[in-house]
N, C-alpha and C positions, 0 to 999 in steps of 0.2 A: 735376361733381357727379352729373348724370344718368347719365353713363357708369359711374361707380363704383357707383351704385345698381343699374344694369342688370347689371353683372358679378356683384355680390353675389347678386342674385336668380337668375341663371343657375346659379351655383355651388350655391346652395341647392337648386334644383330637380334638378340633376344628381345630387347626393349623396343627396338624399332618396329617390330612386327606385332605390337599389341593391337588388338582389335578395339577400335574406339566405340564400336556399337554396344560394348558392354557397359556403357555409362547408364546408370540407373536413373529412374525418374527424378528422384530427389537431387541428384547431382546436376541433371539437365536444368532443373528449375533454379537451383542456386547459380549455375553458370549464367543463365539468362538474366537473373536479377543483378548479378555483378556487372555484366556488360551493359545493362540498361542504366545502372547507376553511373558507370563511367561515361556513357553517352550523354548523360545530363550534366554531371559534375565537371567534366573537362571544358565544355564551352562556357559554363557559368564561371568557372575559375579564370578562364582567359578574359572574359568580359569584365569581371570584377577587378582583375589586375590592371587592365587598361584604364578603368574608371578611377581607381584609387592611386595611380602613380602620380608622383609630384610633378609640377610643372617644371620644364627645363628653364634654366636661367637665360634671360635674353642677353645678347651681346651689348654691353654698355661700358662706357669709360668710367674710371674711378674718380671722376671729377665732374663738376657741374657742367651743364650744357654750355656750348660756346656762346659768349656774349659779344656784342658788337664792340668794335674798337672805339676808344674815345677819340675826339677830333684833334687835339693838340699833341704834337710830338715834342717832348722836352729834351730827350737825349736818345741817341742811337749808337749801337755798337755792332759792327759787322765782322763776321768770320766766314770762312769758306763753307762751313756746315750749317750755320744759323745766323740770324739777325735778331738782336734784342733792342727793344725800344721802351722807353718810359713815356707813357701817354697821360694826358690830363684832360679833364673836362674843361669846357670853356670858362666856367666860373672857378676853377681850381679846387672844387670841393671833392673830387675823386681822382685817385691815381690808379694807373693800370700798367702792369708789365705785359708787354707783347713779345712773345717768343715765336719766331717763324723758323721752322726746320726746312732747310733747303735740300737736305739729303735724309735718307732713313737713318735713324739712330742705331748705333752699334750696341748701345746699352738700353734694353727695353724697360728698365726699372729706374729711370733717371728722375730725380726730384730736384727742384730748385729751392734754394734757401737764400734769404737775404741776411748777410752778415754785417752787422753794424759796428763790430769791433775790428774788422779786417784781420782776423787771426786764423781764418780758415778752420774754425772749430765749429762743428755742427751743433754741439750742445748749447752754444750761445746764439745760434742763428734762428731766424724765424722761417718756418716752412711756408713757401709761397704756393707750390703746386707740383703736379707731376706732368711730365711731357712723355709722349709715347712714340708717335710715328711722324711721318711728314705732315706738314700743315701748320696752321697758325693757332697759337694758344694765347688766351688773354686771361690774366689773373689780376684780381683786385688787390691793391696794395694798401696797407694802413695809411691813414692820412698823416701820421707823424713821420713818414719816411721821406718827406720833401727835404732834400739836401743837395749839396754840390756833387759829392761823389757817392756812387752806388757800388756795392761789392756783393756779387752773387756767387754762390757755390752750386755747381751741378754735382749731385751726389748719387752714387749707385748704392742703394740700401741693401741689395742682395749680397754684393761682394764687399760691402762696407768700405768703399774707397771714394775719394774725391775724383771726379772725372775731369772737371775744369773749374777754374776760378776766374771770374770776370770782374774787372774793376773799370768803371767809366764814370 
C-alpha cells in the first residue's frame, strides 16, 4: 500500500513539473486553431439551439372557449359542490347544460356524460364535456335531448370510476 502511494506521488510530482515552454511551433499553431474554432462554434451552437427549439405549448383548456349562457332556465339541480342547469334559447332551438362549480373539484379529470338509458353505463352515454376547476361551464346539448327527466354521469376517466350520478 505504501509502495503504491509512493509511486503515485512520484509520478504526480514528475508530470506536474513539465515545462510548458517546450511546446513546439506546430503545437502552438494547432492549439490556437482549436481554441479559435471553439470560440466561434460554441456561440453559433447556442444561438442555433435557441432559434430551432420548438415553441412551448400555451396553457389552454381542452374544451372550446366559454360561451354565453342561454336566457331561459328549464331545470336546475343544486348540490353543495355544484349547480347544474338546463338552459334553452328563447325560440327553443338550442339547449345548453350549465355546470357551476362552487368548490374546487377533487377529481381533475371529470367528464360529464348524458345517459338516456338511466343505467349508469358510460358505453351507452353521450359525452357532454369536461369540467376542471372552479367556475361556470356551458356545454351545447343535442336538440333531441328535450325531455322530462335528465340523467347525467360525472366520470373520472383516469381512475375509470363514476364520481356522481345526477337525475333531475
